[in-house]
VEXVEX-44697 format. One record per residue (C-alpha): residue in three letters; chain; x negated, y, z negated. Coordinates in steps of 0.02 Angstrom, whole numbers. Layout:
BEGIN
REC lumgu vexgu     c1     c2     c3
REC   ALA     A      X      Y      Z
...
//
This chain:
BEGIN
REC lumgu vexgu     c1     c2     c3
REC   UNK     A   -576   3851  -6870
REC   UNK     A   -544   3860  -6681
REC   UNK     A   -558   3671  -6668
REC   UNK     A   -436   3648  -6812
REC   UNK     A   -302   3758  -6736
REC   UNK     A   -330   3687  -6562
REC   UNK     A   -294   3516  -6636
REC   UNK     A   -135   3582  -6720
REC   UNK     A    -62   3659  -6561
REC   UNK     A     37   3505  -6509
REC   UNK     A    121   3475  -6677
REC   UNK     A    140   3657  -6733
REC   UNK     A    308   3689  -6645
REC   UNK     A    388   3551  -6748
REC   UNK     A    385   3665  -6900
REC   UNK     A    512   3776  -6813
REC   UNK     A    627   3636  -6755
REC   UNK     A    791   3620  -6850
REC   UNK     A    771   3432  -6830
REC   UNK     A    614   3433  -6939
REC   UNK     A    670   3399  -7117
REC   UNK     A    517   3442  -7220
REC   UNK     A    482   3575  -7349
REC   UNK     A    350   3654  -7238
REC   UNK     A    474   3668  -7094
REC   UNK     A    598   3754  -7209
REC   UNK     A    465   3884  -7254
REC   UNK     A    415   3912  -7072
REC   UNK     A    596   3932  -7018
REC   UNK     A    630   4058  -7156
REC   UNK     A    474   4153  -7104
REC   UNK     A    540   4162  -6925
REC   UNK     A    715   4222  -6973
REC   UNK     A    654   4352  -7097
REC   UNK     A    517   4418  -6982
REC   UNK     A    647   4451  -6847
REC   UNK     A    762   4534  -6974
REC   UNK     A    628   4644  -7050
REC   UNK     A    569   4708  -6881
REC   UNK     A    742   4719  -6802
REC   UNK     A    757   4865  -6682
REC   UNK     A    570   4901  -6673
REC   UNK     A    506   4980  -6513
REC   UNK     A    346   5040  -6430
REC   UNK     A    196   4923  -6419
REC   UNK     A    178   4761  -6519
REC   UNK     A     18   4672  -6568
REC   UNK     A     33   4493  -6629
REC   UNK     A   -144   4459  -6687
REC   UNK     A   -119   4273  -6726
REC   UNK     A     28   4210  -6623
REC   UNK     A      9   4023  -6645
REC   UNK     A    129   3939  -6524
REC   UNK     A    236   4095  -6521
REC   UNK     A    402   4049  -6600
REC   UNK     A    401   4198  -6718
REC   UNK     A    331   4311  -6582
REC   UNK     A    479   4272  -6469
REC   UNK     A    606   4291  -6610
REC   UNK     A    538   4462  -6657
REC   UNK     A    537   4520  -6475
REC   UNK     A    715   4457  -6448
REC   UNK     A    774   4561  -6596
REC   UNK     A    681   4720  -6543
REC   UNK     A    655   4840  -6397
REC   UNK     A    468   4833  -6364
REC   UNK     A    404   4909  -6203
REC   UNK     A    236   4820  -6211
REC   UNK     A    157   4677  -6309
REC   UNK     A    -18   4610  -6338
REC   UNK     A    -14   4429  -6392
REC   UNK     A   -176   4362  -6464
REC   UNK     A   -238   4205  -6547
REC   UNK     A   -411   4135  -6584
REC   UNK     A   -359   3964  -6518
REC   UNK     A   -351   3941  -6329
REC   UNK     A   -231   3795  -6346
REC   UNK     A   -113   3894  -6459
REC   UNK     A   -107   4034  -6330
REC   UNK     A    -79   3907  -6191
REC   UNK     A     71   3833  -6283
REC   UNK     A    135   4008  -6323
REC   UNK     A    127   4060  -6140
REC   UNK     A    214   3901  -6083
REC   UNK     A    361   3932  -6199
REC   UNK     A    368   4121  -6183
REC   UNK     A    480   4119  -6030
REC   UNK     A    564   4285  -5990
REC   UNK     A    556   4356  -6166
REC   UNK     A    478   4512  -6088
REC   UNK     A    436   4559  -5908
REC   UNK     A    271   4480  -5860
REC   UNK     A    187   4646  -5822
REC   UNK     A    222   4712  -5997
REC   UNK     A    129   4572  -6088
REC   UNK     A    -60   4557  -6113
REC   UNK     A   -129   4389  -6169
REC   UNK     A   -295   4383  -6261
REC   UNK     A   -400   4251  -6349
REC   UNK     A   -510   4341  -6475
REC   UNK     A   -569   4342  -6653
REC   UNK     A   -456   4467  -6739
REC   UNK     A   -608   4574  -6783
REC   UNK     A   -646   4598  -6598
REC   UNK     A   -480   4685  -6564
REC   UNK     A   -538   4854  -6629
REC   UNK     A   -672   4858  -6494
REC   UNK     A   -548   4815  -6357
REC   UNK     A   -399   4926  -6395
REC   UNK     A   -402   5110  -6438
REC   UNK     A   -363   5179  -6609
REC   UNK     A   -177   5203  -6636
REC   UNK     A   -132   5090  -6489
REC   UNK     A      9   4997  -6575
REC   UNK     A    176   5036  -6658
REC   UNK     A    198   4865  -6740
REC   UNK     A     74   4729  -6790
REC   UNK     A    117   4551  -6835
REC   UNK     A    -12   4471  -6950
REC   UNK     A     63   4305  -7002
REC   UNK     A    -31   4150  -7060
REC   UNK     A   -198   4239  -7040
REC   UNK     A   -264   4320  -7198
REC   UNK     A   -305   4152  -7279
REC   UNK     A   -420   4112  -7133
REC   UNK     A   -500   4278  -7084
REC   UNK     A   -632   4279  -7224
REC   UNK     A   -638   4469  -7238
REC   UNK     A   -468   4529  -7296
REC   UNK     A   -517   4709  -7343
REC   UNK     A   -599   4734  -7173
REC   UNK     A   -447   4659  -7087
REC   UNK     A   -331   4784  -7170
REC   UNK     A   -443   4931  -7123
REC   UNK     A   -456   4876  -6941
REC   UNK     A   -270   4843  -6923
REC   UNK     A   -235   5014  -6998
REC   UNK     A   -349   5092  -6867
REC   UNK     A   -254   5005  -6727
REC   UNK     A    -85   5068  -6789
REC   UNK     A     -8   5236  -6750
REC   UNK     A     36   5345  -6901
REC   UNK     A    205   5286  -6961
REC   UNK     A    178   5116  -6878
REC   UNK     A    222   4956  -6968
REC   UNK     A    132   4793  -7003
REC   UNK     A    210   4631  -7064
REC   UNK     A     91   4514  -7156
REC   UNK     A    118   4345  -7238
REC   UNK     A     22   4252  -7371
REC   UNK     A     35   4112  -7497
REC   UNK     A     16   4182  -7672
REC   UNK     A    -95   4138  -7820
REC   UNK     A     40   4214  -7930
REC   UNK     A    136   4052  -7902
REC   UNK     A     72   3891  -7983
REC   UNK     A     70   3803  -7814
REC   UNK     A    -56   3926  -7744
REC   UNK     A   -175   3894  -7888
REC   UNK     A   -159   3704  -7870
REC   UNK     A   -188   3708  -7682
REC   UNK     A   -336   3826  -7702
REC   UNK     A   -418   3708  -7827
REC   UNK     A   -393   3555  -7718
REC   UNK     A   -444   3643  -7557
REC   UNK     A   -604   3710  -7634
REC   UNK     A   -652   3538  -7697
REC   UNK     A   -626   3462  -7524
REC   UNK     A   -702   3600  -7420
REC   UNK     A   -853   3647  -7526
REC   UNK     A   -969   3546  -7413
REC   UNK     A   -919   3650  -7260
REC   UNK     A   -936   3831  -7210
REC   UNK     A   -748   3850  -7187
REC   UNK     A   -659   3923  -7339
REC   UNK     A   -472   3956  -7352
REC   UNK     A   -437   4111  -7457
REC   UNK     A   -291   4142  -7573
REC   UNK     A   -233   4305  -7652
REC   UNK     A   -131   4376  -7793
REC   UNK     A      9   4490  -7734
REC   UNK     A    -63   4638  -7828
REC   UNK     A   -230   4618  -7739
REC   UNK     A   -144   4617  -7570
REC   UNK     A    -47   4774  -7612
REC   UNK     A   -202   4860  -7680
REC   UNK     A   -298   4825  -7519
REC   UNK     A   -149   4886  -7418
REC   UNK     A   -146   5050  -7514
REC   UNK     A   -334   5072  -7491
REC   UNK     A   -311   5049  -7304
REC   UNK     A   -179   5185  -7294
REC   UNK     A    -19   5083  -7306
REC   UNK     A    136   5099  -7412
REC   UNK     A    250   4952  -7451
REC   UNK     A    420   4953  -7366
REC   UNK     A    479   4787  -7436
REC   UNK     A    414   4623  -7507
REC   UNK     A    507   4460  -7483
REC   UNK     A    448   4315  -7591
REC   UNK     A    514   4142  -7549
REC   UNK     A    479   3958  -7564
REC   UNK     A    474   3830  -7704
REC   UNK     A    311   3769  -7626
REC   UNK     A    286   3610  -7725
REC   UNK     A    106   3556  -7692
REC   UNK     A     90   3407  -7573
REC   UNK     A    275   3362  -7595
REC   UNK     A    298   3330  -7409
REC   UNK     A    168   3193  -7418
REC   UNK     A    265   3107  -7556
REC   UNK     A    446   3123  -7502
REC   UNK     A    478   3253  -7368
REC   UNK     A    670   3240  -7355
REC   UNK     A    686   3274  -7543
REC   UNK     A    564   3418  -7530
REC   UNK     A    665   3489  -7384
REC   UNK     A    824   3481  -7489
REC   UNK     A    737   3565  -7637
REC   UNK     A    669   3705  -7528
REC   UNK     A    839   3739  -7452
REC   UNK     A    920   3745  -7624
REC   UNK     A    783   3860  -7689
REC   UNK     A    796   3972  -7535
REC   UNK     A    983   3991  -7559
REC   UNK     A    959   4066  -7732
REC   UNK     A    834   4197  -7662
REC   UNK     A    733   4208  -7825
REC   UNK     A    597   4343  -7840
REC   UNK     A    460   4218  -7885
REC   UNK     A    426   4116  -7727
REC   UNK     A    256   4048  -7679
REC   UNK     A    246   4141  -7513
REC   UNK     A    274   4322  -7467
REC   UNK     A    316   4425  -7315
REC   UNK     A    260   4604  -7342
REC   UNK     A    316   4745  -7228
REC   UNK     A    195   4892  -7232
REC   UNK     A    199   5066  -7156
REC   UNK     A     44   5167  -7112
REC   UNK     A     57   5330  -7204
REC   UNK     A    -70   5435  -7108
//
């Protein structure tokens, strides 16, 4: 998995460029805008446990009043790109950069160390979603919030992609996981979270960018404008209840 994301670090920022006219870019750009909106005005200490190249990290910080931030990713090259582009988003002394497996963070930071956790683009790759939710809950203060993102098996695209991915990856040890929304919410409740809001978005036509990306981009923008409640991806804002 580390090798895969290292190899993606050069091309990953293109998803957030307004000059990239693909369906995937439309989804990434919506994720950025809505993440910043949902966490607007947040303060205290932020943990981004899978920053990628940091576009969403910077947008969230720019829209908030964090005093400290821990920015983590499992990929050294992703973190390198994130640091290069981070600029003066926060004073240098208030940011800690780490390169760890997400399940190592509980042994590094004390319980209740964070007010806000970003967990975007991660749960499909972590392999132990229930454990992830429990450990992130432990790292949050009571009343703290966590924003997670996932593709959904509730949507037909999620089921198609899961079938194809499993057929291609069955000879390897690397498995990408998918979830139904209800299962995500049930695990969140078990870990001590309540749902603040759920934002579903994305037409998510399987493999459409490979066939005709400009048309897929147009379709995603049209679908996004209608804001239907049945999109193939979800941003879920959670609050720790105790």
